[in-house]
C-alpha positions as CSV (number, residue, x, y, z in Angstrom):
1,M,92.1,17.2,133.6
2,S,95.4,18.8,132.7
3,E,97.3,20.8,135.3
4,A,99.7,23.7,135.5
5,T,102.7,23.7,137.8
6,T,103.7,26.6,140.0
7,L,106.6,26.4,142.5
8,G,106.5,22.6,142.3
9,Q,102.8,22.4,143.0
10,S,100.2,21.2,140.5
11,I,97.3,23.6,139.9
12,P,94.1,22.0,138.4
13,S,93.0,23.4,135.1
14,M,89.5,24.9,135.4
15,I,89.0,25.5,131.7
16,V,90.5,23.5,128.8
17,V,89.7,24.5,125.2
18,E,90.6,22.0,122.5
19,G,90.4,22.7,118.8
20,L,87.4,25.0,119.2
21,R,85.7,26.0,115.9
22,K,82.5,27.8,115.2
23,S,81.0,28.4,111.7
24,I,77.7,29.7,110.6
25,R,75.8,29.6,107.3
26,N,75.2,33.0,105.7
27,G,73.1,32.2,102.6
28,P,75.4,30.1,100.3
29,R,78.5,31.1,102.3
30,T,80.0,29.5,105.4
31,V,81.4,32.1,107.8
32,D,84.2,30.8,110.1
33,I,84.0,32.7,113.4
34,L,86.5,30.6,115.4
35,K,89.1,28.7,113.4
36,G,90.6,26.3,115.9
37,I,91.4,27.6,119.3
38,D,93.4,25.9,122.1
39,F,94.2,27.2,125.6
40,T,94.0,26.2,129.3
41,V,93.1,28.3,132.3
42,P,94.4,27.1,135.7
43,Q,92.3,27.4,138.8
44,G,92.2,30.9,140.3
45,E,93.6,32.7,137.2
46,F,92.2,36.0,135.9
47,V,92.2,36.0,132.1
48,A,91.2,38.9,129.9
49,I,90.1,38.0,126.4
50,M,90.6,40.8,124.0
51,G,90.0,41.6,120.3
52,A,88.3,43.9,117.9
53,S,84.7,43.7,117.1
54,G,84.2,40.6,115.0
55,S,87.3,38.8,116.3
56,G,85.2,36.0,117.9
57,K,85.6,36.9,121.6
58,S,81.9,37.0,122.4
59,T,81.3,33.8,120.5
60,L,84.1,32.2,122.5
61,L,82.6,33.3,125.8
62,G,79.2,31.9,124.8
63,L,80.9,28.5,124.0
64,L,82.8,28.6,127.3
65,A,79.4,29.1,129.1
66,G,77.7,26.3,127.2
67,L,75.3,28.8,125.7
68,D,76.2,27.6,122.1
69,T,77.5,24.5,120.5
70,P,80.8,24.5,118.6
71,S,81.2,23.2,115.0
72,A,84.2,21.2,116.2
73,G,86.3,20.9,119.3
74,N,85.3,20.9,122.9
75,V,85.3,22.9,126.2
76,H,86.1,21.2,129.5
77,L,84.9,23.0,132.7
78,N,86.3,21.7,135.9
79,G,87.0,18.4,134.2
80,V,83.7,18.0,132.5
81,A,83.4,18.1,128.6
82,I,80.3,20.3,128.1
83,S,80.1,21.1,124.4
84,Y,77.8,18.2,123.4
85,L,76.0,17.4,126.6
86,A,72.2,17.0,126.6
87,E,70.5,20.2,127.7
88,D,69.4,18.9,131.1
89,K,72.9,17.8,132.0
90,L,74.4,20.9,130.6
91,A,72.1,23.0,132.8
92,Q,73.2,21.1,135.9
93,V,76.9,21.7,135.1
94,R,76.3,25.4,134.4
95,G,74.4,25.8,137.6
96,K,77.2,24.3,139.7
97,T,80.2,25.6,137.8
98,I,79.6,29.0,136.2
99,G,78.6,32.4,137.4
100,F,77.9,34.9,134.5
101,V,78.1,38.7,134.6
102,F,76.5,40.4,131.6
103,Q,77.1,43.8,130.2
104,S,73.4,44.6,130.3
105,Y,72.9,43.3,133.9
106,Q,70.1,40.9,133.0
107,L,68.2,41.5,136.2
108,I,64.6,40.4,136.5
109,P,62.6,43.7,136.8
110,T,59.8,42.2,139.0
111,L,62.3,40.9,141.6
112,T,64.0,42.9,144.3
113,A,67.8,43.1,144.5
114,L,67.8,40.4,147.1
115,E,65.4,38.2,145.1
116,N,67.6,38.6,142.0
117,V,70.7,37.4,143.9
118,L,68.8,34.6,145.5
119,L,67.4,33.3,142.3
120,P,70.3,31.0,141.2
121,H,70.1,29.4,144.7
122,E,66.4,28.7,144.4
123,L,66.8,27.3,140.9
124,N,69.6,25.0,141.7
125,S,68.2,21.6,142.7
126,D,71.0,20.9,145.1
127,S,70.5,24.1,147.1
128,K,67.9,23.1,149.6
129,D,68.9,25.3,152.5
130,A,66.8,28.4,152.0
131,A,68.1,30.1,155.2
132,A,71.7,29.6,154.0
133,G,70.9,31.0,150.6
134,M,69.2,34.0,152.1
135,A,72.1,34.7,154.4
136,R,74.6,34.3,151.6
137,S,72.7,36.7,149.3
138,R,72.4,39.3,152.0
139,D,76.1,39.0,152.8
140,L,77.1,39.4,149.2
141,L,74.9,42.5,148.7
142,T,76.3,44.0,151.8
143,S,79.9,43.3,150.5
144,V,79.1,45.2,147.3
145,G,77.7,48.2,149.2
146,L,74.0,47.5,148.8
147,G,73.1,46.3,152.2
148,D,70.5,49.1,152.4
149,R,69.0,48.4,149.0
150,L,67.9,44.8,149.4
151,D,64.3,45.5,148.8
152,H,64.8,47.9,145.8
153,Y,63.7,46.8,142.3
154,P,66.1,47.2,139.4
155,V,64.2,50.3,138.2
156,Q,65.0,52.0,141.5
157,L,68.8,51.3,141.2
158,S,71.4,53.1,139.1
159,G,73.3,51.3,136.4
160,G,76.3,50.8,138.7
161,E,74.1,49.5,141.5
162,Q,72.4,47.1,139.1
163,Q,75.8,45.7,138.0
164,R,76.7,45.2,141.6
165,V,73.6,43.2,142.1
166,A,74.6,41.1,139.0
167,L,78.1,40.6,140.6
168,A,76.5,39.3,143.8
169,R,74.2,37.0,141.8
170,A,77.2,35.6,139.9
171,F,78.9,34.6,143.1
172,V,76.0,33.4,145.2
173,L,76.5,29.7,144.5
174,R,80.3,29.9,144.9
175,P,81.0,28.8,141.4
176,P,84.5,27.8,140.6
177,I,84.4,29.8,137.3
178,V,83.0,33.3,136.7
179,L,82.6,34.6,133.1
180,A,82.1,38.3,132.5
181,D,81.1,39.9,129.2
182,E,82.2,43.6,129.2
183,P,81.0,44.0,132.8
184,T,81.9,47.7,132.8
185,G,80.9,48.5,129.2
186,N,77.6,50.3,130.1
187,L,79.0,52.3,133.0
188,D,80.8,55.6,133.3
189,S,84.5,55.6,134.3
190,T,83.8,56.0,138.1
191,N,81.2,53.3,138.3
192,G,83.2,51.1,135.9
193,A,86.3,51.3,138.1
194,H,84.3,50.5,141.2
195,V,82.6,47.5,139.7
196,L,86.0,46.2,138.5
197,E,87.3,46.6,142.0
198,L,84.4,44.7,143.4
199,L,84.8,41.9,140.8
200,L,88.5,41.5,141.6
201,H,87.8,41.6,145.3
202,L,85.2,38.8,145.0
203,N,87.5,36.9,142.7
204,R,90.3,36.9,145.3
205,T,88.1,36.2,148.3
206,E,86.1,33.5,146.7
207,G,89.1,31.9,144.9
208,T,87.3,31.7,141.6
209,T,88.7,31.4,138.1
210,L,87.8,34.6,136.2
211,V,87.5,35.0,132.4
212,L,86.6,38.5,131.3
213,V,85.9,39.7,127.7
214,T,86.9,43.3,127.2
215,H,88.0,45.7,124.5
216,D,89.6,48.0,127.2
217,P,93.4,47.6,127.4
218,V,93.4,49.4,130.7
219,L,91.1,46.9,132.3
220,A,93.2,44.1,130.9
221,T,96.2,45.3,132.8
222,Y,94.6,43.9,136.0
223,A,94.5,40.4,134.6
224,N,97.1,37.7,135.2
225,R,97.0,36.9,131.5
226,R,95.8,38.3,128.3
227,I,94.5,36.3,125.3
228,V,94.0,38.3,122.1
229,L,91.8,37.1,119.2
230,R,91.9,38.3,115.6
231,D,89.8,36.8,112.8
232,G,88.9,33.8,114.9
233,L,92.4,32.9,116.0
234,V,94.5,33.4,119.1
235,V,97.3,35.9,118.0
236,A,98.7,36.5,121.5
237,D,98.6,34.7,124.8
238,E,100.7,36.7,127.3
239,V,101.3,36.3,131.0
240,N,101.2,39.6,133.0
241,A,103.9,39.2,135.6
242,N,102.8,42.4,137.4
243,P,99.1,43.0,137.1
244,A,97.8,46.4,138.1
245,G,96.6,46.6,141.7
246,L,93.3,47.9,143.1
247,A,92.4,48.8,146.6
248,E,92.1,45.7,148.7
249,T,88.9,46.8,150.4
250,A,85.6,46.5,148.6
251,T,83.4,48.1,151.0
252,V,82.0,50.8,149.3
253,A,80.0,52.5,147.8
254,S,78.0,55.4,148.3
Protein backbone atom coordinates (compact mmCIF):
# COMPACT_ATOMS: atom_id res chain seq x y z
CA MET A 1 0.00 0.00 0.00
CA SER A 2 1.40 3.39 -0.88
CA GLU A 3 1.79 6.04 1.79
CA ALA A 4 1.73 9.81 2.06
CA THR A 5 4.15 11.67 4.29
CA THR A 6 3.17 14.50 6.60
CA LEU A 7 5.61 16.15 9.02
CA GLY A 8 7.96 13.22 8.66
CA GLN A 9 5.31 10.61 9.44
CA SER A 10 3.97 8.07 6.98
CA ILE A 11 0.19 8.06 6.52
CA PRO A 12 -1.29 4.88 5.03
CA SER A 13 -3.25 5.26 1.79
CA MET A 14 -6.83 4.12 2.30
CA ILE A 15 -7.82 4.42 -1.37
CA VAL A 16 -5.55 3.87 -4.38
CA VAL A 17 -7.02 4.24 -7.87
CA GLU A 18 -4.85 2.97 -10.73
CA GLY A 19 -5.59 3.47 -14.44
CA LEU A 20 -9.32 3.27 -13.86
CA ARG A 21 -11.43 3.05 -17.02
CA LYS A 22 -15.10 2.34 -17.56
CA SER A 23 -16.77 1.92 -20.95
CA ILE A 24 -20.25 0.77 -21.91
CA ARG A 25 -21.77 -0.37 -25.17
CA ASN A 26 -24.53 1.80 -26.60
CA GLY A 27 -25.74 -0.03 -29.69
CA PRO A 28 -22.81 -0.11 -32.13
CA ARG A 29 -20.92 2.56 -30.18
CA THR A 30 -18.65 2.30 -27.17
CA VAL A 31 -19.07 5.14 -24.68
CA ASP A 32 -16.03 5.87 -22.51
CA ILE A 33 -17.24 7.11 -19.13
CA LEU A 34 -13.89 7.06 -17.30
CA LYS A 35 -10.79 7.34 -19.44
CA GLY A 36 -7.91 6.44 -17.14
CA ILE A 37 -7.94 7.88 -13.63
CA ASP A 38 -5.21 7.72 -11.01
CA PHE A 39 -5.23 9.15 -7.48
CA THR A 40 -4.51 8.20 -3.87
CA VAL A 41 -6.42 9.16 -0.73
CA PRO A 42 -4.50 9.03 2.57
CA GLN A 43 -6.10 7.78 5.77
CA GLY A 44 -8.38 10.35 7.40
CA GLU A 45 -8.60 12.73 4.42
CA PHE A 46 -11.88 14.31 3.36
CA VAL A 47 -12.05 14.47 -0.45
CA ALA A 48 -14.81 16.10 -2.48
CA ILE A 49 -15.26 14.73 -6.00
CA MET A 50 -16.88 17.28 -8.28
CA GLY A 51 -17.96 17.57 -11.88
CA ALA A 52 -20.89 18.38 -14.12
CA SER A 53 -23.58 15.83 -14.89
CA GLY A 54 -22.05 13.19 -17.14
CA SER A 55 -18.48 13.82 -15.96
CA GLY A 56 -18.20 10.32 -14.48
CA LYS A 57 -18.26 11.13 -10.77
CA SER A 58 -21.14 8.80 -9.85
CA THR A 59 -19.59 6.01 -11.92
CA LEU A 60 -16.31 6.57 -10.08
CA LEU A 61 -18.01 6.37 -6.69
CA GLY A 62 -19.71 3.11 -7.69
CA LEU A 63 -16.33 1.66 -8.67
CA LEU A 64 -14.78 2.82 -5.38
CA ALA A 65 -17.59 1.04 -3.54
CA GLY A 66 -17.17 -2.16 -5.55
CA LEU A 67 -20.71 -1.82 -6.89
CA ASP A 68 -19.47 -2.05 -10.48
CA THR A 69 -16.47 -3.54 -12.31
CA PRO A 70 -14.08 -1.33 -14.30
CA SER A 71 -13.18 -1.98 -17.92
CA ALA A 72 -9.52 -1.59 -16.92
CA GLY A 73 -7.50 -0.55 -13.90
CA ASN A 74 -8.11 -1.31 -10.25
CA VAL A 75 -9.25 0.14 -6.93
CA HIS A 76 -7.41 -0.70 -3.70
CA LEU A 77 -9.25 -0.16 -0.43
CA ASN A 78 -7.18 -0.37 2.73
CA GLY A 79 -4.59 -2.38 0.83
CA VAL A 80 -7.00 -4.80 -0.86
CA ALA A 81 -7.48 -4.80 -4.66
CA ILE A 82 -11.27 -5.06 -4.97
CA SER A 83 -12.19 -4.54 -8.62
CA TYR A 84 -12.09 -8.18 -9.74
CA LEU A 85 -12.81 -10.04 -6.51
CA ALA A 86 -15.41 -12.79 -6.45
CA GLU A 87 -18.74 -11.46 -5.17
CA ASP A 88 -18.59 -13.28 -1.83
CA LYS A 89 -15.12 -11.93 -1.03
CA LEU A 90 -16.06 -8.48 -2.30
CA ALA A 91 -19.09 -8.46 0.00
CA GLN A 92 -16.84 -9.28 2.96
CA VAL A 93 -14.44 -6.45 2.10
CA ARG A 94 -17.31 -3.99 1.63
CA GLY A 95 -18.87 -4.98 4.94
CA LYS A 96 -15.67 -4.36 6.86
CA THR A 97 -14.29 -1.41 4.93
CA ILE A 98 -17.02 0.85 3.56
CA GLY A 99 -19.91 2.84 4.93
CA PHE A 100 -22.15 4.36 2.25
CA VAL A 101 -24.45 7.37 2.46
CA PHE A 102 -26.94 7.63 -0.42
CA GLN A 103 -28.72 10.75 -1.63
CA SER A 104 -32.04 8.91 -1.42
CA TYR A 105 -31.40 7.54 2.12
CA GLN A 106 -32.10 3.88 1.17
CA LEU A 107 -33.72 3.04 4.49
CA ILE A 108 -35.83 -0.12 4.75
CA PRO A 109 -39.40 1.09 5.33
CA THR A 110 -40.47 -1.88 7.46
CA LEU A 111 -37.62 -1.36 9.96
CA THR A 112 -37.44 1.26 12.70
CA ALA A 113 -34.65 3.83 12.83
CA LEU A 114 -32.78 1.67 15.34
CA GLU A 115 -33.26 -1.49 13.27
CA ASN A 116 -32.03 0.28 10.12
CA VAL A 117 -28.84 1.38 11.87
CA LEU A 118 -28.32 -2.04 13.42
CA LEU A 119 -28.78 -3.90 10.13
CA PRO A 120 -25.13 -3.78 8.90
CA HIS A 121 -24.04 -5.14 12.29
CA GLU A 122 -26.48 -8.04 12.01
CA LEU A 123 -25.47 -8.81 8.41
CA ASN A 124 -21.74 -8.78 9.11
CA SER A 125 -20.63 -12.32 9.94
CA ASP A 126 -17.86 -11.03 12.23
CA SER A 127 -20.23 -8.98 14.35
CA LYS A 128 -21.44 -11.54 16.87
CA ASP A 129 -21.95 -9.27 19.87
CA ALA A 130 -25.59 -8.23 19.60
CA ALA A 131 -25.50 -6.17 22.80
CA ALA A 132 -22.50 -4.16 21.59
CA GLY A 133 -24.16 -3.57 18.23
CA MET A 134 -27.35 -2.38 19.89
CA ALA A 135 -25.44 -0.03 22.19
CA ARG A 136 -23.40 1.35 19.29
CA SER A 137 -26.56 1.94 17.22
CA ARG A 138 -28.31 3.73 20.07
CA ASP A 139 -25.25 5.90 20.75
CA LEU A 140 -24.95 6.90 17.11
CA LEU A 141 -28.63 7.79 16.80
CA THR A 142 -28.34 9.85 19.97
CA SER A 143 -25.25 11.59 18.58
CA VAL A 144 -27.21 12.69 15.49
CA GLY A 145 -30.09 14.00 17.60
CA LEU A 146 -32.48 11.07 17.19
CA GLY A 147 -32.28 9.49 20.62
CA ASP A 148 -36.03 9.95 21.03
CA ARG A 149 -36.92 8.56 17.58
CA LEU A 150 -35.39 5.07 17.84
CA ASP A 151 -38.68 3.27 17.34
CA HIS A 152 -39.97 5.47 14.51
CA TYR A 153 -40.28 4.09 10.99
CA PRO A 154 -38.88 6.02 7.99
CA VAL A 155 -42.36 7.22 6.98
CA GLN A 156 -42.64 8.88 10.40
CA LEU A 157 -39.39 10.82 9.93
CA SER A 158 -38.62 13.93 7.93
CA GLY A 159 -36.11 13.84 5.07
CA GLY A 160 -33.42 15.36 7.27
CA GLU A 161 -34.11 12.81 10.00
CA GLN A 162 -33.98 9.94 7.53
CA GLN A 163 -30.60 11.11 6.28
CA ARG A 164 -29.36 11.28 9.87
CA VAL A 165 -30.43 7.65 10.32
CA ALA A 166 -28.47 6.85 7.14
CA LEU A 167 -25.40 8.62 8.56
CA ALA A 168 -25.59 6.58 11.75
CA ARG A 169 -25.96 3.38 9.72
CA ALA A 170 -22.90 4.23 7.62
CA PHE A 171 -20.73 4.54 10.73
CA VAL A 172 -22.13 1.69 12.83
CA LEU A 173 -19.35 -0.82 11.97
CA ARG A 174 -16.62 1.83 12.31
CA PRO A 175 -15.58 1.50 8.65
CA PRO A 176 -12.22 3.04 7.74
CA ILE A 177 -13.82 4.54 4.60
CA VAL A 178 -17.16 6.33 4.17
CA LEU A 179 -18.44 7.16 0.68
CA ALA A 180 -21.24 9.70 0.31
CA ASP A 181 -23.23 10.36 -2.87
CA GLU A 182 -24.76 13.86 -2.79
CA PRO A 183 -25.82 13.32 0.86
CA THR A 184 -27.49 16.74 1.10
CA GLY A 185 -28.94 16.76 -2.43
CA ASN A 186 -32.53 16.00 -1.39
CA LEU A 187 -32.58 18.35 1.58
CA ASP A 188 -33.37 22.03 2.05
CA SER A 189 -30.49 24.34 2.94
CA THR A 190 -31.07 24.19 6.72
CA ASN A 191 -31.27 20.39 6.90
CA GLY A 192 -28.46 20.07 4.36
CA ALA A 193 -26.12 22.19 6.48
CA HIS A 194 -27.05 20.21 9.55
CA VAL A 195 -26.45 16.83 7.90
CA LEU A 196 -23.09 18.08 6.60
CA GLU A 197 -22.14 19.21 10.10
CA LEU A 198 -23.01 15.78 11.48
CA LEU A 199 -21.15 13.98 8.71
CA LEU A 200 -17.99 15.99 9.35
CA HIS A 201 -18.33 15.55 13.10
CA LEU A 202 -18.60 11.77 12.72
CA ASN A 203 -15.72 11.83 10.26
CA ARG A 204 -13.50 13.60 12.80
CA THR A 205 -14.53 11.59 15.85
CA GLU A 206 -14.42 8.22 14.08
CA GLY A 207 -11.18 8.96 12.18
CA THR A 208 -12.58 7.77 8.85
CA THR A 209 -11.50 8.58 5.33
CA LEU A 210 -14.38 10.44 3.67
CA VAL A 211 -15.04 10.67 -0.08
CA LEU A 212 -18.04 12.76 -1.03
CA VAL A 213 -19.51 13.29 -4.49
CA THR A 214 -21.12 16.70 -4.87
CA HIS A 215 -21.98 19.35 -7.43
CA ASP A 216 -22.09 22.02 -4.70
CA PRO A 217 -18.93 24.19 -4.62
CA VAL A 218 -19.85 25.53 -1.18
CA LEU A 219 -19.98 22.02 0.28
CA ALA A 220 -16.60 21.29 -1.31
CA THR A 221 -15.00 24.13 0.65
CA TYR A 222 -15.21 21.95 3.77
CA ALA A 223 -13.05 19.23 2.21
CA ASN A 224 -9.29 18.87 2.61
CA ARG A 225 -9.03 18.21 -1.10
CA ARG A 226 -11.07 18.65 -4.27
CA ILE A 227 -10.88 16.33 -7.29
CA VAL A 228 -12.70 17.63 -10.38
CA LEU A 229 -13.76 15.35 -13.24
CA ARG A 230 -14.60 16.41 -16.79
CA ASP A 231 -15.42 14.04 -19.61
CA GLY A 232 -14.10 11.06 -17.67
CA LEU A 233 -10.74 12.60 -16.75
CA VAL A 234 -9.32 14.32 -13.67
CA VAL A 235 -8.87 17.97 -14.66
CA ALA A 236 -8.04 19.31 -11.19
CA ASP A 237 -6.73 17.79 -7.97
CA GLU A 238 -6.33 20.55 -5.42
CA VAL A 239 -5.45 20.57 -1.73
CA ASN A 240 -7.52 22.96 0.37
CA ALA A 241 -5.08 24.34 2.92
CA ASN A 242 -7.85 26.11 4.88
CA PRO A 243 -11.08 24.11 4.72
CA ALA A 244 -14.18 25.88 5.94
CA GLY A 245 -15.05 25.13 9.55
CA LEU A 246 -18.31 23.99 11.05
CA ALA A 247 -19.43 23.97 14.66
CA GLU A 248 -17.53 21.37 16.64
CA THR A 249 -20.58 20.10 18.40
CA ALA A 250 -23.00 17.83 16.66
CA THR A 251 -25.64 17.58 19.27
CA VAL A 252 -28.52 18.77 17.69
CA ALA A 253 -31.25 18.81 16.31
CA SER A 254 -34.57 19.69 17.00
